[in-house]
N, CA, C and O atoms as CSV, one atom per row, in Angstrom:
chain,resi,resn,atom,element,x,y,z
A,1,MET,N,N,-4.652,13.281,23.082
A,1,MET,CA,C,-4.580,11.814,22.692
A,1,MET,C,C,-4.891,12.265,21.268
A,1,MET,O,O,-5.513,13.259,20.894
A,2,LYS,N,N,-4.370,11.398,20.638
A,2,LYS,CA,C,-4.735,11.568,18.946
A,2,LYS,C,C,-5.536,10.491,18.710
A,2,LYS,O,O,-5.584,9.471,19.397
A,3,ARG,N,N,-6.315,10.792,17.490
A,3,ARG,CA,C,-7.531,9.922,17.128
A,3,ARG,C,C,-7.265,9.297,15.752
A,3,ARG,O,O,-6.932,9.928,14.749
A,4,MET,N,N,-7.445,8.059,15.832
A,4,MET,CA,C,-7.194,7.222,14.613
A,4,MET,C,C,-8.395,6.422,14.099
A,4,MET,O,O,-9.121,5.926,14.961
A,5,LEU,N,N,-8.678,6.245,12.901
A,5,LEU,CA,C,-9.841,5.436,12.166
A,5,LEU,C,C,-9.127,4.686,11.475
A,5,LEU,O,O,-8.177,5.137,10.834
A,6,ILE,N,N,-9.462,3.357,11.477
A,6,ILE,CA,C,-9.056,1.955,10.904
A,6,ILE,C,C,-10.056,1.441,10.035
A,6,ILE,O,O,-10.985,0.913,10.645
A,7,VAL,N,N,-10.172,1.434,8.495
A,7,VAL,CA,C,-11.138,1.030,7.573
A,7,VAL,C,C,-10.640,-0.006,6.950
A,7,VAL,O,O,-9.751,0.190,6.121
A,8,ASP,N,N,-11.180,-1.535,7.259
A,8,ASP,CA,C,-10.923,-2.480,6.447
A,8,ASP,C,C,-12.329,-3.303,6.383
A,8,ASP,O,O,-13.110,-3.246,7.333
A,9,ASP,N,N,-12.597,-4.025,5.289
A,9,ASP,CA,C,-13.671,-4.890,5.207
A,9,ASP,C,C,-13.440,-6.318,6.107
A,9,ASP,O,O,-14.340,-7.030,6.551
A,10,SER,N,N,-12.204,-6.497,6.224
A,10,SER,CA,C,-11.853,-7.952,7.042
A,10,SER,C,C,-11.714,-7.707,8.497
A,10,SER,O,O,-10.722,-7.111,8.916
A,11,ALA,N,N,-12.612,-8.113,9.267
A,11,ALA,CA,C,-12.590,-7.819,10.752
A,11,ALA,C,C,-11.289,-8.323,11.241
A,11,ALA,O,O,-10.817,-7.736,12.215
A,12,SER,N,N,-10.588,-9.370,10.701
A,12,SER,CA,C,-9.398,-9.831,11.248
A,12,SER,C,C,-8.274,-8.947,10.988
A,12,SER,O,O,-7.366,-8.953,11.819
A,13,TRP,N,N,-8.159,-7.986,9.704
A,13,TRP,CA,C,-7.184,-7.170,9.679
A,13,TRP,C,C,-7.281,-5.959,10.540
A,13,TRP,O,O,-6.308,-5.416,11.062
A,14,ARG,N,N,-8.837,-5.471,10.682
A,14,ARG,CA,C,-8.989,-4.477,11.487
A,14,ARG,C,C,-8.385,-4.831,12.978
A,14,ARG,O,O,-7.509,-4.153,13.515
A,15,ARG,N,N,-8.996,-6.011,13.568
A,15,ARG,CA,C,-8.105,-6.261,14.792
A,15,ARG,C,C,-6.580,-6.336,14.947
A,15,ARG,O,O,-5.904,-6.007,15.922
A,16,TYR,N,N,-6.146,-6.897,13.642
A,16,TYR,CA,C,-4.523,-6.930,13.512
A,16,TYR,C,C,-4.060,-5.458,13.830
A,16,TYR,O,O,-3.372,-5.199,14.818
A,17,HIS,N,N,-4.516,-4.442,12.860
A,17,HIS,CA,C,-3.884,-3.244,12.805
A,17,HIS,C,C,-4.210,-2.492,14.205
A,17,HIS,O,O,-3.433,-1.596,14.533
A,18,GLU,N,N,-5.274,-2.785,15.030
A,18,GLU,CA,C,-5.455,-2.177,16.224
A,18,GLU,C,C,-4.776,-2.751,17.189
A,18,GLU,O,O,-4.407,-2.106,18.170
A,19,ASP,N,N,-4.503,-4.136,17.021
A,19,ASP,CA,C,-3.464,-4.609,18.248
A,19,ASP,C,C,-2.075,-4.290,18.062
A,19,ASP,O,O,-1.325,-4.022,19.001
A,20,ALA,N,N,-1.693,-4.321,16.729
A,20,ALA,CA,C,-0.316,-3.713,16.435
A,20,ALA,C,C,0.102,-2.317,16.854
A,20,ALA,O,O,1.136,-2.041,17.463
A,21,ILE,N,N,-0.840,-1.471,16.447
A,21,ILE,CA,C,-0.908,-0.070,17.143
A,21,ILE,C,C,-0.970,0.258,18.713
A,21,ILE,O,O,-0.290,1.148,19.223
A,22,ARG,N,N,-1.723,-0.432,19.309
A,22,ARG,CA,C,-1.810,-0.751,20.899
A,22,ARG,C,C,-0.645,-1.203,21.392
A,22,ARG,O,O,-0.270,-0.702,22.452
A,23,GLN,N,N,0.236,-2.299,20.716
A,23,GLN,CA,C,1.439,-2.709,21.066
A,23,GLN,C,C,2.438,-1.824,21.185
A,23,GLN,O,O,3.141,-1.758,22.193
A,24,ILE,N,N,2.605,-0.912,19.932
A,24,ILE,CA,C,3.549,-0.066,20.004
A,24,ILE,C,C,3.297,1.102,20.509
A,24,ILE,O,O,4.217,1.584,21.170
A,25,TYR,N,N,2.315,1.732,20.408
A,25,TYR,CA,C,1.879,3.008,20.958
A,25,TYR,C,C,1.076,3.187,22.525
A,25,TYR,O,O,0.829,4.250,23.094
A,26,LYS,N,N,0.788,1.873,22.969
A,26,LYS,CA,C,0.215,1.748,24.035
A,26,LYS,C,C,-1.136,2.351,24.059
A,26,LYS,O,O,-2.039,1.867,23.377
A,27,ASP,N,N,-1.352,3.596,24.969
A,27,ASP,CA,C,-2.729,3.989,24.910
A,27,ASP,C,C,-2.581,5.450,24.425
A,27,ASP,O,O,-3.300,6.318,24.918
A,28,LYS,N,N,-1.643,5.752,23.445
A,28,LYS,CA,C,-1.630,6.922,22.819
A,28,LYS,C,C,-2.490,7.548,21.891
A,28,LYS,O,O,-2.476,8.744,21.597
A,29,PHE,N,N,-3.425,6.460,21.337
A,29,PHE,CA,C,-4.433,6.808,20.338
A,29,PHE,C,C,-5.813,6.301,20.598
A,29,PHE,O,O,-5.969,5.098,20.808
A,30,GLU,N,N,-6.877,7.163,20.602
A,30,GLU,CA,C,-8.097,6.480,20.513
A,30,GLU,C,C,-8.419,6.219,19.323
A,30,GLU,O,O,-8.362,7.001,18.373
A,31,ILE,N,N,-8.917,4.652,19.309
A,31,ILE,CA,C,-9.096,4.080,18.008
A,31,ILE,C,C,-10.479,3.871,17.652
A,31,ILE,O,O,-11.162,3.422,18.572
A,32,GLU,N,N,-11.167,4.114,16.381
A,32,GLU,CA,C,-12.461,3.763,16.069
A,32,GLU,C,C,-12.096,3.024,14.803
A,32,GLU,O,O,-11.065,3.182,14.150
A,33,THR,N,N,-12.985,2.282,14.579
A,33,THR,CA,C,-13.043,1.231,13.156
A,33,THR,C,C,-14.358,1.174,12.389
A,33,THR,O,O,-15.493,1.207,12.864
A,34,ALA,N,N,-14.041,1.095,11.285
A,34,ALA,CA,C,-15.083,1.131,10.235
A,34,ALA,C,C,-14.866,-0.232,9.410
A,34,ALA,O,O,-13.726,-0.675,9.267
A,35,ASP,N,N,-16.165,-0.989,8.785
A,35,ASP,CA,C,-15.728,-2.177,7.971
A,35,ASP,C,C,-16.135,-1.981,6.507
A,35,ASP,O,O,-16.166,-2.928,5.721
A,36,SER,N,N,-16.416,-0.843,6.193
A,36,SER,CA,C,-16.542,-0.379,4.678
A,36,SER,C,C,-16.144,1.305,4.707
A,36,SER,O,O,-15.881,2.134,5.577
A,37,ALA,N,N,-16.267,1.280,3.206
A,37,ALA,CA,C,-15.820,2.744,2.829
A,37,ALA,C,C,-17.230,3.669,3.063
A,37,ALA,O,O,-17.034,4.788,3.536
A,38,LEU,N,N,-18.199,3.405,2.859
A,38,LEU,CA,C,-19.559,3.843,3.141
A,38,LEU,C,C,-19.822,3.922,4.860
A,38,LEU,O,O,-20.393,4.910,5.322
A,39,ASN,N,N,-19.441,2.998,5.602
A,39,ASN,CA,C,-19.533,3.167,7.178
A,39,ASN,C,C,-18.442,4.197,7.594
A,39,ASN,O,O,-18.782,5.054,8.410
A,40,ALA,N,N,-17.137,4.203,7.109
A,40,ALA,CA,C,-16.110,5.073,7.354
A,40,ALA,C,C,-16.704,6.508,6.909
A,40,ALA,O,O,-16.537,7.444,7.691
A,41,ASN,N,N,-17.338,6.714,5.787
A,41,ASN,CA,C,-17.603,8.003,5.453
A,41,ASN,C,C,-18.799,8.537,6.403
A,41,ASN,O,O,-19.092,9.729,6.304
A,42,ASP,N,N,-19.407,7.837,7.191
A,42,ASP,CA,C,-20.782,8.120,8.007
A,42,ASP,C,C,-19.692,8.440,9.179
A,42,ASP,O,O,-19.911,9.528,9.711
A,43,VAL,N,N,-18.702,7.818,9.636
A,43,VAL,CA,C,-17.956,8.067,10.758
A,43,VAL,C,C,-17.216,9.366,10.752
A,43,VAL,O,O,-17.309,10.206,11.648
A,44,ILE,N,N,-16.489,9.472,9.699
A,44,ILE,CA,C,-15.851,10.979,9.309
A,44,ILE,C,C,-16.748,12.104,9.511
A,44,ILE,O,O,-16.388,13.072,10.181
A,45,TYR,N,N,-18.085,12.023,8.881
A,45,TYR,CA,C,-18.877,13.086,8.879
A,45,TYR,C,C,-19.603,13.279,10.419
A,45,TYR,O,O,-20.001,14.392,10.765
A,46,ALA,N,N,-19.720,12.208,11.213
A,46,ALA,CA,C,-20.205,12.345,12.530
A,46,ALA,C,C,-19.107,12.894,13.425
A,46,ALA,O,O,-19.411,13.500,14.453
A,47,ASN,N,N,-17.856,12.706,13.077
A,47,ASN,CA,C,-16.526,13.394,13.613
A,47,ASN,C,C,-15.993,14.729,13.247
A,47,ASN,O,O,-14.949,15.212,13.685
A,48,GLU,N,N,-16.999,15.410,12.207
A,48,GLU,CA,C,-16.370,16.369,11.569
A,48,GLU,C,C,-15.746,17.718,12.390
A,48,GLU,O,O,-14.899,18.468,11.906
A,49,LYS,N,N,-16.296,17.849,13.617
A,49,LYS,CA,C,-15.775,18.623,14.669
A,49,LYS,C,C,-14.712,18.527,15.467
A,49,LYS,O,O,-14.170,19.451,16.075
A,50,THR,N,N,-14.274,16.844,15.456
A,50,THR,CA,C,-13.309,16.524,16.054
A,50,THR,C,C,-12.654,15.680,15.175
A,50,THR,O,O,-12.676,14.519,15.584
A,51,PRO,N,N,-12.012,15.844,13.999
A,51,PRO,CA,C,-11.281,15.014,13.237
A,51,PRO,C,C,-10.337,14.119,13.789
A,51,PRO,O,O,-9.622,14.224,14.787
A,52,PHE,N,N,-10.504,12.972,12.724
A,52,PHE,CA,C,-9.324,12.200,13.149
A,52,PHE,C,C,-7.886,12.729,12.952
A,52,PHE,O,O,-7.740,13.748,12.276
A,53,ASP,N,N,-6.926,12.176,13.437
A,53,ASP,CA,C,-5.368,12.710,13.075
A,53,ASP,C,C,-4.989,11.793,12.047
A,53,ASP,O,O,-4.386,12.206,11.056
A,54,ILE,N,N,-5.329,10.414,12.208
A,54,ILE,CA,C,-4.703,9.624,11.115
A,54,ILE,C,C,-5.924,8.574,10.801
A,54,ILE,O,O,-6.712,8.110,11.624
A,55,ILE,N,N,-5.867,8.321,9.373
A,55,ILE,CA,C,-6.927,7.431,8.911
A,55,ILE,C,C,-6.117,6.207,8.110
A,55,ILE,O,O,-5.509,6.490,7.078
A,56,LEU,N,N,-6.129,4.999,8.559
A,56,LEU,CA,C,-5.661,3.829,7.842
A,56,LEU,C,C,-6.999,3.160,7.030
A,56,LEU,O,O,-8.075,2.797,7.505
A,57,THR,N,N,-6.609,3.142,5.894
A,57,THR,CA,C,-7.731,2.518,4.984
A,57,THR,C,C,-7.250,1.547,3.894
A,57,THR,O,O,-6.235,1.756,3.229
A,58,ASP,N,N,-8.120,0.371,3.740
A,58,ASP,CA,C,-7.978,-0.512,2.707
A,58,ASP,C,C,-8.390,0.076,1.457
A,58,ASP,O,O,-9.037,1.123,1.424
A,59,MET,N,N,-7.985,-0.656,0.273
A,59,MET,CA,C,-8.569,-0.171,-0.944
A,59,MET,C,C,-9.669,-0.994,-1.596
A,59,MET,O,O,-10.621,-0.502,-2.202
A,60,GLN,N,N,-9.449,-2.295,-1.415
A,60,GLN,CA,C,-10.426,-2.996,-2.009
A,60,GLN,C,C,-11.491,-3.739,-0.808
A,60,GLN,O,O,-11.273,-4.780,-0.188
A,61,MET,N,N,-12.526,-2.961,-0.727
A,61,MET,CA,C,-13.599,-3.223,0.110
A,61,MET,C,C,-14.771,-3.441,-0.914
A,61,MET,O,O,-14.564,-4.116,-1.922
A,62,GLU,N,N,-16.021,-2.867,-0.664
A,62,GLU,CA,C,-17.300,-2.770,-1.567
A,62,GLU,C,C,-16.612,-2.828,-3.016
A,62,GLU,O,O,-15.477,-2.459,-3.321
A,63,SER,N,N,-17.470,-3.314,-3.714
A,63,SER,CA,C,-17.326,-3.529,-5.158
A,63,SER,C,C,-18.242,-2.629,-5.943
A,63,SER,O,O,-18.260,-2.730,-7.170
A,64,ASN,N,N,-19.092,-1.655,-5.248
A,64,ASN,CA,C,-20.112,-0.787,-6.052
A,64,ASN,C,C,-19.232,0.546,-6.406
A,64,ASN,O,O,-19.884,1.545,-6.713
A,65,PHE,N,N,-18.093,0.625,-6.391
A,65,PHE,CA,C,-17.539,2.194,-6.636
A,65,PHE,C,C,-16.781,1.874,-7.767
A,65,PHE,O,O,-15.914,2.698,-8.056
A,66,LEU,N,N,-16.913,0.641,-8.656
A,66,LEU,CA,C,-15.794,0.882,-9.900
A,66,LEU,C,C,-16.436,1.962,-10.830
A,66,LEU,O,O,-17.645,2.126,-10.991
A,67,PRO,N,N,-15.416,2.678,-11.422
A,67,PRO,CA,C,-13.898,1.979,-11.661
A,67,PRO,C,C,-12.863,2.314,-10.514
A,67,PRO,O,O,-11.711,1.881,-10.544
A,68,LEU,N,N,-13.296,3.024,-9.616
A,68,LEU,CA,C,-12.498,3.469,-8.578
A,68,LEU,C,C,-12.614,2.252,-7.463
A,68,LEU,O,O,-13.668,1.619,-7.393
A,69,PHE,N,N,-11.430,1.922,-6.538
A,69,PHE,CA,C,-11.633,1.021,-5.365
A,69,PHE,C,C,-12.550,1.726,-4.476
A,69,PHE,O,O,-12.611,2.943,-4.650
A,70,ALA,N,N,-13.250,1.236,-3.595
A,70,ALA,CA,C,-13.847,1.879,-2.378
A,70,ALA,C,C,-12.900,2.816,-1.624
A,70,ALA,O,O,-13.232,3.971,-1.360
A,71,GLY,N,N,-11.798,2.333,-1.305
A,71,GLY,CA,C,-10.786,3.092,-0.610
A,71,GLY,C,C,-10.444,4.488,-1.254
A,71,GLY,O,O,-10.126,5.481,-0.600
A,72,GLU,N,N,-10.550,4.432,-2.564
A,72,GLU,CA,C,-10.078,5.557,-3.429
A,72,GLU,C,C,-11.283,6.626,-3.316
A,72,GLU,O,O,-11.104,7.836,-3.174
A,73,TRP,N,N,-12.617,5.948,-3.406
A,73,TRP,CA,C,-13.704,6.743,-3.123
A,73,TRP,C,C,-13.832,7.548,-1.742
A,73,TRP,O,O,-14.281,8.685,-1.598
A,74,PHE,N,N,-13.338,6.703,-0.786
A,74,PHE,CA,C,-13.415,7.371,0.577
A,74,PHE,C,C,-12.465,8.265,0.856
A,74,PHE,O,O,-12.663,9.072,1.765
A,75,ILE,N,N,-11.141,8.278,0.045
A,75,ILE,CA,C,-9.936,9.346,0.263
A,75,ILE,C,C,-10.725,10.594,-0.422
A,75,ILE,O,O,-10.743,11.693,0.133
A,76,GLU,N,N,-11.227,10.408,-1.378
A,76,GLU,CA,C,-11.717,11.749,-1.935
A,76,GLU,C,C,-12.838,12.223,-1.245
A,76,GLU,O,O,-12.940,13.448,-1.322
A,77,GLN,N,N,-13.734,11.654,-0.582
A,77,GLN,CA,C,-14.525,12.053,0.432
A,77,GLN,C,C,-13.894,12.854,1.487
A,77,GLN,O,O,-14.352,13.939,1.846
A,78,ILE,N,N,-12.664,12.225,2.065
A,78,ILE,CA,C,-12.086,12.910,3.282
A,78,ILE,C,C,-11.570,14.365,2.630
A,78,ILE,O,O,-11.921,15.441,3.114
A,79,GLN,N,N,-10.747,14.258,1.539
A,79,GLN,CA,C,-10.146,15.476,0.988
A,79,GLN,C,C,-11.088,16.552,0.598
A,79,GLN,O,O,-10.709,17.699,0.361
A,80,LYS,N,N,-12.399,16.140,0.530
A,80,LYS,CA,C,-13.314,17.234,0.145
A,80,LYS,C,C,-13.659,18.079,1.397
A,80,LYS,O,O,-14.020,19.236,1.181
A,81,MET,N,N,-13.591,17.635,2.714
A,81,MET,CA,C,-13.727,18.134,4.022
A,81,MET,C,C,-12.714,18.808,4.547
A,81,MET,O,O,-11.715,18.185,4.907
A,82,PRO,N,N,-12.796,20.359,4.702
A,82,PRO,CA,C,-11.688,21.326,5.112
A,82,PRO,C,C,-11.239,20.874,6.410
A,82,PRO,O,O,-10.056,20.931,6.748
A,83,SER,N,N,-12.386,20.319,7.315
A,83,SER,CA,C,-11.831,20.073,8.950
A,83,SER,C,C,-10.798,18.601,8.875
A,83,SER,O,O,-10.370,18.060,9.894
A,84,TYR,N,N,-10.556,18.183,7.688
A,84,TYR,CA,C,-9.659,16.954,7.466
A,84,TYR,C,C,-8.353,17.397,6.657
A,84,TYR,O,O,-7.547,16.613,6.157
A,85,ASN,N,N,-8.294,18.618,6.620
A,85,ASN,CA,C,-7.228,19.240,5.940
A,85,ASN,C,C,-5.738,18.465,6.489
A,85,ASN,O,O,-4.814,18.131,5.747
A,86,ASN,N,N,-5.788,18.301,7.872
A,86,ASN,CA,C,-4.542,17.979,8.313
A,86,ASN,C,C,-4.620,16.702,8.970
A,86,ASN,O,O,-4.099,16.555,10.075
A,87,THR,N,N,-5.238,15.746,8.377
A,87,THR,CA,C,-5.513,14.638,8.764
A,87,THR,C,C,-4.287,13.518,7.756
A,87,THR,O,O,-4.238,13.593,6.528
A,88,ARG,N,N,-3.549,12.715,8.433
A,88,ARG,CA,C,-2.515,11.769,7.695
A,88,ARG,C,C,-3.555,10.665,7.082
A,88,ARG,O,O,-4.382,10.142,7.830
A,89,ILE,N,N,-3.492,10.366,5.843
A,89,ILE,CA,C,-4.241,9.347,5.193
A,89,ILE,C,C,-3.016,8.130,4.809
A,89,ILE,O,O,-2.048,8.377,4.089
A,90,ILE,N,N,-3.264,6.906,5.392
A,90,ILE,CA,C,-2.506,5.970,4.950
A,90,ILE,C,C,-3.112,4.928,4.437
A,90,ILE,O,O,-3.987,4.385,5.113
A,91,ILE,N,N,-2.757,4.379,3.029
A,91,ILE,CA,C,-3.499,3.308,2.477
A,91,ILE,C,C,-2.833,2.060,2.867
A,91,ILE,O,O,-1.626,1.975,2.640
A,92,ILE,N,N,-3.442,1.084,3.420
A,92,ILE,CA,C,-2.723,-0.301,3.659
A,92,ILE,C,C,-3.577,-1.354,2.936
A,92,ILE,O,O,-4.693,-1.734,3.291
A,93,SER,N,N,-2.908,-1.748,1.912
A,93,SER,CA,C,-3.593,-2.588,0.864
A,93,SER,C,C,-2.736,-3.515,0.184
A,93,SER,O,O,-1.526,-3.299,0.118
A,94,ALA,N,N,-3.230,-4.464,-0.293
A,94,ALA,CA,C,-2.700,-5.491,-0.994
A,94,ALA,C,C,-2.564,-5.341,-2.573
A,94,ALA,O,O,-1.819,-6.021,-3.279
A,95,SER,N,N,-3.317,-4.448,-2.949
A,95,SER,CA,C,-3.475,-3.848,-4.382
A,95,SER,C,C,-1.842,-3.489,-5.014
A,95,SER,O,O,-0.905,-2.832,-4.560
A,96,ASN,N,N,-2.045,-4.270,-6.269
A,96,ASN,CA,C,-0.592,-4.020,-6.869
A,96,ASN,C,C,-0.347,-2.638,-7.389
A,96,ASN,O,O,0.786,-2.297,-7.728
A,97,ASN,N,N,-1.494,-1.738,-7.469
A,97,ASN,CA,C,-1.105,-0.333,-7.640
A,97,ASN,C,C,-1.092,0.830,-6.575
A,97,ASN,O,O,-1.303,2.039,-6.681
A,98,ILE,N,N,-0.788,0.075,-5.579
A,98,ILE,CA,C,-0.952,1.091,-4.288
A,98,ILE,C,C,-0.026,2.361,-4.292
A,98,ILE,O,O,-0.404,3.362,-3.683
A,99,LYS,N,N,1.067,2.355,-4.898
A,99,LYS,CA,C,1.947,3.385,-4.967
A,99,LYS,C,C,1.400,4.365,-5.775
A,99,LYS,O,O,1.442,5.581,-5.584
A,100,PHE,N,N,0.826,3.699,-6.792
A,100,PHE,CA,C,-0.038,4.887,-7.794
A,100,PHE,C,C,-0.946,5.423,-7.284
A,100,PHE,O,O,-1.179,6.595,-7.579
A,101,ILE,N,N,-1.656,4.812,-6.462
A,101,ILE,CA,C,-2.818,5.224,-5.961
A,101,ILE,C,C,-2.455,6.478,-4.884
A,101,ILE,O,O,-2.966,7.597,-4.831
A,102,ALA,N,N,-1.539,5.975,-4.163
A,102,ALA,CA,C,-0.910,6.929,-3.116
A,102,ALA,C,C,-0.470,8.407,-3.493
A,102,ALA,O,O,-0.726,9.448,-2.889
A,103,GLU,N,N,0.213,8.229,-4.577
A,103,GLU,CA,C,0.665,9.344,-5.370
A,103,GLU,C,C,-0.370,10.201,-5.926
A,103,GLU,O,O,-0.343,11.417,-5.731
A,104,LYS,N,N,-1.462,9.520,-6.743
A,104,LYS,CA,C,-2.609,10.091,-7.381
A,104,LYS,C,C,-3.332,11.015,-6.299
A,104,LYS,O,O,-3.844,12.088,-6.621
A,105,TYR,N,N,-3.337,10.548,-5.054
A,105,TYR,CA,C,-4.030,11.369,-4.157
A,105,TYR,C,C,-3.128,12.190,-3.047
A,105,TYR,O,O,-3.568,13.085,-2.325
A,106,GLY,N,N,-2.148,11.835,-3.059
A,106,GLY,CA,C,-0.972,12.754,-2.192
A,106,GLY,C,C,-1.018,12.091,-0.614
A,106,GLY,O,O,-1.016,12.786,0.403
A,107,VAL,N,N,-1.052,10.879,-0.628
A,107,VAL,CA,C,-1.235,10.249,0.682
A,107,VAL,C,C,-0.023,9.207,0.907
A,107,VAL,O,O,0.859,9.123,0.053
A,108,ASP,N,N,-0.002,8.502,1.947
A,108,ASP,CA,C,0.867,7.615,2.323
A,108,ASP,C,C,0.422,6.279,2.041
A,108,ASP,O,O,-0.740,6.110,1.668
A,109,TYR,N,N,1.406,5.067,2.207
A,109,TYR,CA,C,0.977,3.835,1.843
A,109,TYR,C,C,1.731,2.798,2.543
A,109,TYR,O,O,2.888,2.996,2.913
A,110,ILE,N,N,1.125,1.724,2.731
A,110,ILE,CA,C,2.025,0.690,3.483
A,110,ILE,C,C,1.430,-0.583,2.752
A,110,ILE,O,O,0.224,-0.812,2.839
A,111,PRO,N,N,2.317,-1.455,1.994
A,111,PRO,CA,C,1.696,-2.606,1.315
A,111,PRO,C,C,1.075,-3.735,2.639
A,111,PRO,O,O,1.613,-3.833,3.742
A,112,LYS,N,N,0.196,-4.284,2.326
A,112,LYS,CA,C,-0.315,-5.008,3.331
A,112,LYS,C,C,0.490,-6.012,3.761
A,112,LYS,O,O,0.302,-6.425,4.906
A,113,TYR,N,N,1.422,-6.540,3.039
A,113,TYR,CA,C,2.215,-7.691,3.326
A,113,TYR,C,C,3.368,-7.181,4.263
A,113,TYR,O,O,3.730,-8.038,5.069
A,114,GLN,N,N,3.972,-6.076,4.334
A,114,GLN,CA,C,4.645,-5.286,5.280
A,114,GLN,C,C,4.263,-5.359,6.623
A,114,GLN,O,O,5.021,-5.489,7.585
A,115,CYS,N,N,2.936,-5.261,6.636
A,115,CYS,CA,C,2.338,-5.144,8.265
A,115,CYS,C,C,2.672,-6.486,8.993
A,115,CYS,O,O,2.785,-6.489,10.218
A,116,ARG,N,N,2.841,-7.699,8.211
A,116,ARG,CA,C,3.171,-8.967,8.936
A,116,ARG,C,C,4.467,-8.676,10.043
A,116,ARG,O,O,4.680,-9.386,11.025
A,117,ASN,N,N,5.275,-7.474,9.657
A,117,ASN,CA,C,6.332,-7.037,10.482
A,117,ASN,C,C,5.790,-5.873,11.282
A,117,ASN,O,O,5.657,-4.751,10.795
A,118,ILE,N,N,5.496,-6.171,12.472
A,118,ILE,CA,C,5.052,-5.277,13.505
A,118,ILE,C,C,5.785,-3.868,13.301
A,118,ILE,O,O,5.110,-2.853,13.126
A,119,GLU,N,N,7.202,-3.832,13.327
A,119,GLU,CA,C,7.875,-2.809,13.169
A,119,GLU,C,C,7.427,-1.679,12.002
A,119,GLU,O,O,7.682,-0.488,12.182
A,120,THR,N,N,6.847,-2.080,10.982
A,120,THR,CA,C,6.091,-1.403,9.955
A,120,THR,C,C,5.200,-0.336,10.553
A,120,THR,O,O,5.206,0.736,9.948
A,121,TYR,N,N,4.472,-0.424,11.573
A,121,TYR,CA,C,3.875,0.367,12.502
A,121,TYR,C,C,4.392,1.459,13.106
A,121,TYR,O,O,3.731,2.358,13.626
A,122,LEU,N,N,5.921,1.365,13.023
A,122,LEU,CA,C,6.387,2.709,13.745
A,122,LEU,C,C,6.643,3.829,12.848
A,122,LEU,O,O,7.258,4.854,13.140
A,123,THR,N,N,6.134,3.548,11.777
A,123,THR,CA,C,6.287,4.791,10.864
A,123,THR,C,C,4.886,5.592,10.873
A,123,THR,O,O,4.766,6.681,10.313
A,124,ILE,N,N,3.891,4.979,11.527
A,124,ILE,CA,C,2.535,5.703,11.392
A,124,ILE,C,C,2.750,6.975,12.232
A,124,ILE,O,O,2.318,8.053,11.825
A,125,ASP,N,N,3.407,6.866,13.391
A,125,ASP,CA,C,3.184,8.222,14.038
A,125,ASP,C,C,4.602,8.255,14.952
A,125,ASP,O,O,4.533,7.857,16.115
A,126,PRO,N,N,5.712,8.670,14.488
A,126,PRO,CA,C,7.244,8.366,15.137
A,126,PRO,C,C,7.039,9.513,16.085
A,126,PRO,O,O,7.827,9.351,17.017
A,127,SER,N,N,6.299,10.640,16.259
A,127,SER,CA,C,6.268,11.574,17.351
A,127,SER,C,C,5.665,10.943,18.569
A,127,SER,O,O,5.588,11.683,19.549
A,128,TYR,N,N,5.255,9.804,18.687
A,128,TYR,CA,C,4.813,9.043,20.010
A,128,TYR,C,C,5.788,8.398,20.456
A,128,TYR,O,O,5.781,8.285,21.682
A,129,LEU,N,N,6.888,7.785,19.760
A,129,LEU,CA,C,7.855,7.016,20.119
A,129,LEU,C,C,9.011,7.581,21.141
A,129,LEU,O,O,9.575,8.644,20.883
A,130,LEU,N,N,9.301,6.903,22.184
A,130,LEU,CA,C,10.345,7.162,22.990
A,130,LEU,C,C,11.752,6.335,22.601
A,130,LEU,O,O,11.929,5.117,22.600
A,131,TYR,N,N,12.750,7.474,22.252
A,131,TYR,CA,C,13.842,6.681,21.744
A,131,TYR,C,C,14.798,6.761,23.005
A,131,TYR,O,O,15.889,6.191,22.990
């Protein structure tokens, strides 16, 4: 079973992402959540020996990381950890510059407005889908 971490400061978005992923992938993922970049950072360190396969993160959370978004800071922390070298990071954000940020860090992205269409989540891990 693959492991996924969902990071968003909005409880409703965390639930929405988790519900959509469970609806599509059933029980194929063990899912953990975090409500901030700081808490997510604690979670990845606590799971360093069994790293997450996929991390979905919002960009705009805590404001104390300026000039970076909290999500950018979190991505930098993940990328510093060798045990997370094979982890797929996906930004899910309403930020206007999401594509630029994703390219800057070499990660994937999904604009938050596209998440309203549940089929968007099919791109997260197509290896689990049965065609």
